[in-house]
DRENBASE-310772 format. One record per residue (C-alpha): z, x, y; residue number from 1. Coordinates in Angstrom, 2 decimals, decimal comma, always signed. Layout:
% DRENBASE-310772
        pz        px        py     n
         Z         X         Y   NUM
...
% end
This chain:
% DRENBASE-310772
        pz        px        py     n
     +1,95    -34,22    -34,33     1
     +2,69    -33,19    -30,77     2
     +5,15    -36,07    -30,31     3
     +7,17    -35,02    -33,35     4
     +7,32    -31,42    -32,16     5
     +8,63    -32,49    -28,75     6
    +11,10    -34,86    -30,37     7
    +12,64    -31,96    -32,29     8
    +12,92    -29,81    -29,18     9
    +14,29    -32,51    -26,88    10
    +17,80    -33,86    -26,68    11
    +18,97    -37,37    -26,08    12
    +21,25    -38,10    -23,15    13
    +24,02    -38,75    -25,67    14
    +23,60    -35,25    -27,08    15
    +23,92    -33,71    -23,61    16
    +27,00    -35,86    -22,95    17
    +28,43    -34,73    -26,30    18
    +28,07    -31,05    -25,30    19
    +29,98    -31,68    -22,07    20
    +32,50    -33,93    -23,79    21
    +33,42    -31,23    -26,31    22
    +34,12    -28,81    -23,46    23
    +36,15    -31,30    -21,39    24
    +39,72    -32,20    -22,38    25
    +40,47    -35,54    -24,02    26
    +36,91    -36,78    -24,60    27
    +36,82    -38,48    -21,24    28
    +33,25    -37,54    -20,32    29
    +32,02    -39,45    -23,36    30
    +34,33    -42,34    -22,59    31
    +33,01    -42,63    -19,03    32
    +29,46    -42,42    -20,35    33
    +30,12    -45,34    -22,71    34
    +32,08    -47,36    -20,14    35
    +31,13    -46,01    -16,70    36
    +32,68    -48,82    -14,68    37
    +36,04    -48,77    -16,42    38
    +38,84    -46,71    -14,90    39
    +40,16    -44,17    -17,38    40
    +42,15    -42,19    -14,83    41
    +39,95    -39,11    -14,50    42
    +37,38    -39,23    -11,72    43
    +36,15    -35,70    -12,49    44
    +35,14    -36,76    -16,00    45
    +33,56    -39,86    -14,48    46
    +31,61    -37,68    -12,06    47
    +30,40    -35,34    -14,80    48
    +29,16    -38,25    -16,92    49
    +27,41    -39,80    -13,92    50
    +25,84    -36,51    -12,82    51
    +24,52    -35,76    -16,31    52
    +23,15    -39,29    -16,59    53
    +21,50    -39,19    -13,16    54
    +19,82    -35,83    -13,71    55
    +18,77    -36,25    -17,36    56
    +15,05    -35,71    -17,93    57
    +13,77    -37,40    -21,08    58
    +10,42    -35,62    -20,81    59
    +11,82    -32,09    -20,74    60
    +12,43    -29,89    -23,74    61
    +15,90    -29,00    -24,96    62
    +16,21    -25,73    -23,03    63
    +15,10    -27,32    -19,77    64
    +17,36    -30,35    -20,28    65
    +20,38    -28,10    -20,76    66
    +19,39    -25,87    -17,85    67
    +19,01    -28,88    -15,55    68
    +22,36    -30,27    -16,67    69
    +24,04    -26,90    -16,09    70
    +22,34    -26,61    -12,68    71
    +23,60    -30,05    -11,62    72
    +27,18    -29,20    -12,58    73
    +26,91    -25,73    -10,98    74
    +25,78    -27,35     -7,72    75
    +28,84    -29,58     -7,84    76
    +31,06    -26,55     -8,43    77
    +29,59    -24,81     -5,36    78
    +30,20    -27,90     -3,25    79
    +33,76    -28,23     -4,55    80
    +34,39    -24,56     -3,81    81
    +33,26    -25,17     -0,23    82
    +35,76    -28,00     +0,07    83
    +38,50    -25,84     -1,42    84
    +37,79    -23,04     +1,10    85
    +37,80    -25,53     +3,98    86
    +41,14    -26,97     +2,86    87
    +42,65    -23,54     +2,40    88
    +41,50    -22,46     +5,86    89
    +42,47    -25,63     +7,71    90
% end
């Protein structure tokens, strides 16, 4: 019974990708997830798909999976903001 309960409260990687894909223009996150080594012309979408794949935890529940995915993308945003500030101040 415990396995079924966890199954209902967990997401698949595809479901996490689908959440991001719906928020990203043109469905490119999903496309990069399905064909990660094909160039589709959007390296940010490629990065998002790779980051979500690399940080996905199959053993976590739904809330934790989404929190970890959001945390991974938020870390990337902070790093990108640092690069932006450096470029603006150069």
